[in-house]
N, C-alpha and C positions, 0 to 999 in steps of 0.2 A: 642590406637596409640601413638606413642612417636614423640614428637617434638624435632627436632634439631636446635639449634642456632649456628651458626658461629661467634665467637666473633673476631672481628678485633681490631686491635691496634688504639686507638683514637688519632688523631693528632690535638691538638688544633690549631695550626698555619693554617693547612690546612682548618678546620673548619672556622675560622676567614676569610681566604681569600675566601671561597665558600660561606659563609652563611651571612656575615655581611657586610653592605654598609655605606659608608659616604655619607653626604649631597648631595655631588656633584653627586655620583653614583645614589642616589635617584631621583635627579632631571632629569638626563638623562634617567632612566628607566621610570619614571612616565610622561615625556615629558611635566614638568611644569617649571614654573620660580622659582627662590629663593624666590620672594615674596609670591608665592602661598604656597610653602613649609612652610614658616615661619607662614603664615596664618592657614594651616592645624595644625600644631603644637600648636598655642596658642589656637585654638578651640578644642584640644585634639583628633583629628580626626587622627593624626599620633603620635605616643609616641616613641621618642627615647629610645633605651636601655641603654645608656649612655650619660652623657653631661659632657664632661672635655675638653674644648678647642675645641674638635672634637665631633659633635654628631654622633652616630652609631646606625645603624637601622637593623633589621633583614630582610633579603631577602624575606623570606616567607610571612612576613607583607607586604612587599612593593608590592609583586606580587597580593596579595589579593587587595590592595589599586588600584593598576593598573586597575584590571578588573573592580573594582567599577567605577572608572574614567572614563574608556572607555564607560561602560553602560551610564553613566550620559551625556557623550559628544554625543552619539547617541541619547539620548532621547531629549536633549536640543539644539543640534546642528546639525539637521538632514541634512541640505545643506552641510556639508562637508562629508557625508557618501553616496551621491547619486552617 
């Protein structure tokens, strides 16, 4: 059996726009405060991909962290989800 792959032109600008988030976007996505984000970074639970004035994060990593945080909220704050 032969596998065929379609090669698409890679657009780095589009990749960054779609897959990289700033701190502010992470805060909005995760539903946390800036202080909580700083705490997660200090404890190495979230690791920025770039620190140069503006911290950047991969969207894929933040979506995984969002699912984790939502599960913890259900476990430790069940009254919010009744």
